[in-house]
N, C-alpha and C positions, 0 to 999 in steps of 0.2 A: 513437680517442681515446687520449691518452697515459696510461700507468699511473704513478701517483705512488708514492713510496717507502713509503707507509703501507699499501699494498694487501697483503692476505693471499693472495687468489686472483688469479692473472694470467690473466684471461680473454683469449681470442683475438680476440673481437669485442665491440664495444660498440653497444648500441641506445639511441637517445635517444627517450624517451617524452615527447611534447609534450602537456601537459595544459592545455587552455584553461580549463576549469571543472569542477565536480563532475559534470555530465551527461556530458561527454566522458570523464572518468576512469572512470565506470561502464562505458562501452563499451570503453575500452582494456583493462579487466580481463577482457573476454570474449576478447581476443586475446593478451595478454601471456603467459598460461600456456602457450601453444603452444611457447614456447622458454625460459620463465623458469627451469625446473629444469635446464637444460643448463649445466654449469659452464664451458663454453667461451664462454658469452655472458653479459655483464653489462648490466643495464638501469639507466640513470640517468634522472632526471626533471627536467623544467623546465616553467615556466609562462610563456608569452609576454606575459601581462598585457594582452592585447587585448580580452578579453571584458568585458562589463558586469556579469558575474555571477561574478567570481572569489572573492568573499567566501565563506569556508567551505571553499575548495578545500584549503588547507593542512591544516585539521583533518580533512577527509575522508581525505586521503592518510595523515596520521599515524595514523588509526584502522586503516589497512591495513598499518602498519609502515613507511611511507615518510616518514622524518623529514628527509631531506636532499634539497633541491631546488636544482639549479644555477640561479643567476641567469641570466636569459635571455641577456644579453650575454656572460656567461662561457660559456654553452652554445654560442653561435655561434662562439666562438673555438676550441672543441674540434674534434676531427676524428672524430666517430662514424662507424661503418661503415654504419649504417642509422638511419632515424628513422620513428616512427609517430605519427600524430595522429588524433583522432576529431572534428575540427572544422576550420574555416578561420578566418582572421583573424590579424592580426599579420604579422610579417615572415618568414613561412615560406619565402619565396624566398631568404632569406639562409642557410638551412641548407645546408651543403655536401654532406651525405650524401644518398643516394637517400631519398626521402620517400614513405611509404605513408599514404594517408588513408582511413580506414574511416568509414562513416556513424555518426552518433550518434543515429539514430532508425531508423524503419522506412523505409529508402530515403531518397529526396529528394523532398519534397512541398511544403514551405512557401515562400511568397514572403517575401523580405526585401529591404530597400532598401540599395543601395550606390551612392554618388556620385549620389544623387537619382533613380536608376532602380530599378524593381522587377524582380527576377528570381528564379528558383528557386534557393534556397540549395544550393550544392554541385554544381549541374549547369549553371552558366552562367559566362561568361568573367570577370565581376568577382571570382569566387571562385577560379577555376582558373588564370587566366593572369597572368603578370607580363611586361610588355613583349612581349606577343604569344606567349609561350612557356609551356607548362604548368608549374606549380610542382610538383605531385606527379609522382613517377616511376610510382606505382601508384595509380590511383583505383579503390577497391573499390566495386563495385555488387552489390546483392543479387539483382537480377532483370534479365533481358535487356531488359525494357521501358524501364528506365532508360538503357540504352545507346542506344535509339532516340531518346529525348528529349535525351540528351547530344549525339548527332550533329547534331541540329537546332539546339541552342542554342550549342554550342561545339565545332565539328568539329575544331579544333586539338588538343583533348584526348583524342580518341577512341583514339589510339594508346597512351595510358597506362591505358586502362580495363581492368578485370579483373572479370568476372562471377564472384563467388566465393561466392554464397549469403549467408545471414544467420546469423552465429554466435550472436546474441542469441536469435533464434527457434529455432535448433537446440537451445539450452540449455533453452528453455521446453518444447519438445516432448519432449526427453529426460528432463525432470524429472516428467513425468506420473505415473510409478509412485509418486512420493512425494506425490501429491495429498492423501491422507488424513493423512499426516505433517504437511504444511503446515497443513491445516485444524485439526488438534488443537493445533498450536503457536500458531495464531491465535485459539484459544478457541472454535472452532465446534463446537457440540454436534451429535449425531446428529439428523437431521430439521430442522436449521436450514439456511437458505439464507445463503450468504455473498454480500453485495452489495459489490462494489468500486466506489467512486466515484473516478474518475481525472480529473485536470485537468492540462493543459499550462499554460504561462505566458502572460501577456499579458491585456489588457483584454477580448479577445473569447473567452477561454477559459471553461470551466465555472465555475471559482472566481472569475475576474475579472468575469464578467458577472452572477453570482448568488452572492455570498458566503454568503447565508443558506440556500442549498439543502440543505446537509448537515444543518443543524439541523432544518429542516422534515422531511426524510426521517426523521431519528431520531424525531421526535415522532409521526410517522404510521405507524411500523412496529412490530408486536408484537415485543417482545424475545425471546419464546420461539420465534418463527418465523424471525427474521432477525438476522444480525449484520452491522453496517456497518463497513467499513474504508475509509480515505481515503488515496490516494496522490497527493501533489502534486508537480509538477515541481520539481526542485531550484532552478531559477531564481527561484521565488517566494520561498523563504527567502533565496536569494542576494541578492535585491533588498531585501526587507523585514526580514530577520533571522529566525533560527529562533525567538527569543523572541517576536517580534511575531506570527508565524504561529501559534505555539502559544497565544498569548493570544487571538487571534481565534477559535481553535477550542476554547477551554477549555470552553465550554458543551457542545460536542459530546462531548468526552472525559468530562465528568461524566454525560452521557446514555448512556455505554457504547460510544461510537464509538471504534474503534481507529484513531487517527491514526498511520500508520506512521512510526516515528521515524528510519528510515534510508532513504536514497535507493536502496538495493539490495534493498529488501524488496518492491517492487512486483511483481517477477517471481514469487516464491513465492505472493504473494497472488493474482496473476492465474491461476496454475495451480489454486489452491484455489477460485476464485470460481465461483458458480452463475450470476451475471449481473453485467454491468458497466454502470455509468452513466458516460458519458464525453463527449469532445468530439473535436476534430480532432487530438489528440495521437497518438503512436505506440502508446501502451498500448491505446487503443480499437481500433486496427486489429489489434494482436496478439491481443486478446481475441476478435475476430471470426474471426481466422485459426485460433485454437485451437478454434473451434466453440462458444464461450461466448456466450450471448445478450447482445446489446448494445442499450442505449437511449442515444440522444444527447440530452444536456441543452444542448449548444451545438454549432452546426454552421456556423461562418462560412465560407461557400463562397469568399468573396473572399480568404481568407487562404492558400489552397493552390492549386496548379496543378490545374485541373479535370480534366486528363488523367491526373493521378497516381492511384495506388491509393487514397490517402486522399480525394482529391477525388471520386473515383467512389463511395467508400463514403458520403460525406456526402449524396449524392443519393438513396440508397435505404434507408439504415439507419433503423429506426423511431425516433421521437422520444419523449422523456419529457415529459408535460404537467406542468409544475411546480406547477400550481394544482389538480390533481386528486389524489385519494388515491393514494399510491404503491403500496400493496400489490396492488391488482388489476392495475395496469400491469406490475409485476414478474412476477406469476403468468402473465399473458398472454404476456409475452416468453418465459418458460420453456416454457409449454405449446405456443405457436404460434411457434417460432423462424423468422425470415426466412432464406431460403437466400441466403447471401452468398459461396458458394464460387467463383463465377466471378471475383469481385473479389479474394478473399483468396488465390486461386491465384497472385496477383502478389507474394506475400510473398518468395518465394525461387525461383530457378531450379534450385538444387542442394540440396534438402532433406536435412539430415543430413550434408552433405559439406563444409561451409564450413571446418571445422577442418583437414581434409586439404589442401584447396586453398590456404588461407592459409599453413599451415606450409611447404608445398613452395615457395611463392613467397618467403616470408621467407628461408628457408635458401638459396635460389638467389641472392638478392641479397647475402646474407652470404658467399657462396662457401664454405659449409660443407656437409658431408654431414649430412642430417637424422638424428635418432636412429632406431634400428632399430625401436622400438616404434611402434605406430600412433598417429596424432594422436587425442587424446581430446576428447570433448564432456563437459564437467563439469556435473553436476547443480547446481541452485541450492541455496544453503545453507538449512538449516532455520532459520526465524526464531526469534530469542530476544527475545521482547517481553513486557512486562507487560500482560496482558489486562485492559482496564478493565471495570468494571461500572457500571451506572446506580445512583448512590447514592440517588436518590429515584425511586420508581416508582408510577404509578397502576395498581392491580391490580383487574381486574374478574373476578368469580367468578359462574359459572352452574352451578347444581347440577342433576344428572339421573342416574338409575340409580346412585345411591350413589357418584358421583364428581363432582369439581368440574372444570369446564373453565375454565382461567385464562388471561387475556390480560394482558400487562404492557406498559405504555408508559412511556417516560421522563417524569418529572414536571417537566421544565424549563419547561414552559408555565406552571406555577404560580409561577415566579419573578417573573412580571409581576403586580403586585397588582391590576391591572384586568382580568386575564383571567378568564373564567368557569371554574368548577371542574367538570370532567367527573365523571360518576359513577365510583365506584370507591373503593377503600381506598388511602390514601397510606402506602406502606411506605418508610421512610427508614433508611439506615445511618449509623453514627456518623462516617463520613468526609464527609458532606454539610456543606459550609461555610455554607449558607444558613440562618440562624436561623429565618426565617419558615417554611421547610419543616419544620424540627424541631418548631416549635410546632404545626404543623398535622398532624403525623404520627398516624396511627391505630396504626401498628406501628413500633417502633424496633428495629433489628438491630445487634448488636455481634459482630464476627467474631473478636476476640481479647481477651476480658475476662480479667483476672487472677482475679477471684472472681465467677463468673457469678451466683450467687444474690444476693449483696450488690449487684451492679450493677443487677440487675433491680429490687430493692426501692427503691433510691434513685432510679433513673431514673423509675419510675412515680410516685414521690412528687413529683418535680420537674416532671413533665409531666402535669398532671392530665387533659388531653384525650387522652392516649395510652391505648389499650385493651390492647395487648400489648407486652411487651419480650422480645426473643428473643436469647439468648446462646449462642454455640458452646461445646460441651463437648469434643467430639473431632472427627475429620475428618468424621464422618457423624452425630453426635448433637448435638442442640440442646436447651436448656432454655428453656421459654416461661413467662413470668409474666403473669398477668392483672391488671387493675385491682382486682379483688376478692381478690387475694392467692393465687389458685390457682397451683400449679406443675405443669407438664406436660412430660414428656420426649418428644421427637420423634426417632424413630430407625428405620431409617437414612434420612437425607435425601441422595439422590443427584441430585435435581433442584434447581431454583432455590428457595432457602429463602423468598423473598418469596411465591411461589405457595402454599407450605404454610401460611405464617403467615396470609395473607389467608383461605385456606380454613378455617383453625381458628376464625375469627371466626363461622363458621356451622355448625361441626361439633360433634357430641356426643363427649364424652371419657369413658372411654377407648374404644379401638377402632381399626380400620384407617382410614387416610386416603389416598384416591387422588386425585391431581390429574393433569390432562391439560394439558401445556404444549407448544405448537408441534406438536401431533399425537402427542406421546409421553407414555405413562403412567408415572407415578412413584408408588410406594406406600411408606408409612411407617406405623409403629405409634405411637399416642399412648398414653402411660401416665400416669395421674394420680399425681403424687408427693405433692401436698398439695391437699386440697379447698378450695373457696371458704371464705374466712374471713368469715362473716356477722357483721353488727353484733350487739352484745349483745342488743338488743331483739328481733331476729329469732330468736336462739337461744332466748330465753325463751319465745316463743310455741311 
């Protein structure tokens, strides 16, 4: 590719990164770092515009610092030394440079239609050949079993095949030492189980076939024991818009579900997860390959090649019963995991070695000596997310042996005026937008009051049905006001404040208060700051 007069660095070689959509971009970022730091090589980006899910791709790339994309036709007029894509589609055959195509999922499994015929995407002639000749110079396969299927479906392309392992899976396994780092970044407390709900795209996916599943899971799982995170395939937002998907999942976010805001966060969440609920997407297979228990909420066998690893997984992986309570099913999946190692062994033929093989191959095509340092497998980034909390919770308290065992459930079910009200205390914080829930609150919590005592006084006066108002004083200290004007200091609060507040409704003050949430004990001292203000008639007696 020619160097213009505005260039500062005169690179010796140019690589064209062909970005079909956001999904493909995330997989390219597993490979591009293998040479991106070499000043002899410059990478330029283009989008062929052939994908139905290009919306949001420019924004995603801009977030990575890539603000200049060559128009597709202009890119074709250039003369790059090498090109890399992570998908098929468009006029790839018009690229004059040698082209490497890497998978944008766990190998090649799904059926897609092309010219009215159904075939395995990435392993069959409609995707690989143009006028009888292979389009890619290098077809990267993660496992030798894919080579067998390629030879049967498109023998003309076998000469371009390279079994190079799976760079995405290598990054997942290399990131395991950061598991607790990821868990804390995602807001997972000790003794909580992180449940990752993953959906690929399409009408037969988990989210497509049952959009209400996440909301029902949230309503049925104790907040002290479980944290839910949701990873949706980028194509869902690419088709419906990020705003629309966020709106559809707004009730889940209000219930404390972490809807992962970035397409690149599913990897850290998967490493951090204790159990995955998924479908026929790659994330489900990677979960099983990492040894994380898997429950399938959707398993459309006709969507994938039955001989593929994912096709075989769908036959034997345990199912989630969407109509049964989720807690017992999740616990059984963790206590009695199904051995899937025979299938998950098909993830990669070269575990931990993909970076070395791919870098050697790329530099050979570039006709450059590779750097002297070893090819590196990079750990997944630590998520930077705002951890949501359930703004309205139904809190159940059971007393025994001088401690309260507390279970908390999202109170989203109460948004329906016709729904029966389960037993428990309704604890609501001031960020809850539903006025009906505020009116029904037994306890109201304010995390950032300017004047705690005045806020408590006025709030209890304005909500006559509210029994406690709880305001934060410091990081671990809270001021609690009662409907009869008592003031209590609660300190230190290291566990969920909703649990302490509900337990206070049944506790003698002052003294220690111990609550058990999600199997973990938390202890705080209650100090009476101001006693109950009894009516004048009561004082006279």
